[in-house]
N, C-alpha and C positions, 0 to 999 in steps of 0.2 A: 426537176419535174420529168415524169414519165407520160409520154403521150403513146397511146395504142390506138392504131387505125384498125377498124373491122371493116372487110369488105365481104361481099356476098358472092357464092357460086349458085347458081338457081338449080331447081330441082332435075332439070334437063341436062345439066353439067355445063351450060353456058355462063359467061361472067355476067354480073349485074352491070347494065348499061350506065346507070347512075354513078356506080362505083369506079367505073372505068373514067368518067368524065371528072370525077373529083380527083383521081390519080393524077390525071393530066393536069389539071390545075396546079394541083401540089408541085408537080415536076415542072412545069411551065414557070411558076412563081418562085421555084428554088426553095420550096417549103418542105421538102421531104426530109431535109437535114434535121428537121424539129421533131420528127417522127421517131419514136424508139424502136417500136415494132409494128410490124402488119400481120394482122392474123386473118384466117379466112372462116366464115360462116358458111357452111357446106350444107344447104338444104336436105342433101341426100345422107348426112351424117349428123344426128343430133348431139354427137358427143364431139363434134369438131370444136376446136377452141373458141372459135367465135360464135357458134351456137350456145355454148355453155355460157360465155360472157353476156349474149344478148338475154338469156333466160335470166341470169343472175341480176342483171340490171333492169330487166322488163323492157328492152328495146325491141321495137317492132319493125325497124326500117334500118336500112343500110345505104350508104357506109354510115359509121358513126365512129366518133372519136371518145376515148376514155382519158381523161386528164388526171394524173395522181400526183400529188404533192405530199411531201411529208407532214403527219400529224393533221390531215385533213381528209374529208371524205371525197371520193373520186368524183369528178363532175362529167357529165355524159353530154356530148353535142351531137345532134343529129342533123345539123344545119351546117354545111361547110363555112359559108360566110360568117355566121357567127362565131364559129370556132376560131377562124382567122382574124376577125376583128378583137374578139375578148381574149384568146390565149396567144396568138403570135402578135397581136398589137399592130394589125397592117390595116392600112385602109383599103375597101373594096369599092367597087362600083355599085352604087345604090340600085340601079336597075336590075344588075345581075343578081343582086340579093333578093330583091323582091320577086324576081321570077323564080328564084329557088323556094322561097317560101310558099308561093301560089302552088308549085309543082308539088310540093310535100303535102300541101293542105288543099286537096280538090274542092272541099267545101266553102272555101273563101272565093271571092269574086271582086273585080274591079267595081268602084264605085262611078 
């Protein structure tokens, strides 16, 4: 299995805050060992490796993960907790998972 993490650099040259948060979680959880490569989607360079992949897979948020297995179509994950649960088979804190889903979908709200 090949896992690519794509993180973003904003147009002003600053790192994406959410990308930094996810990288910290990966490092704190000793999960970086599962990541094959980390690529950068630089908003200042449409030809950067990450921007090319984002366009190819029609992904409009970062960070995202591309999971490739032999003889299967690549699977894209834009939610860290879903990636950890489904790919790394690790349990996550449900409250943190719901918070991330809400952050990535501002049109959702609590009932």
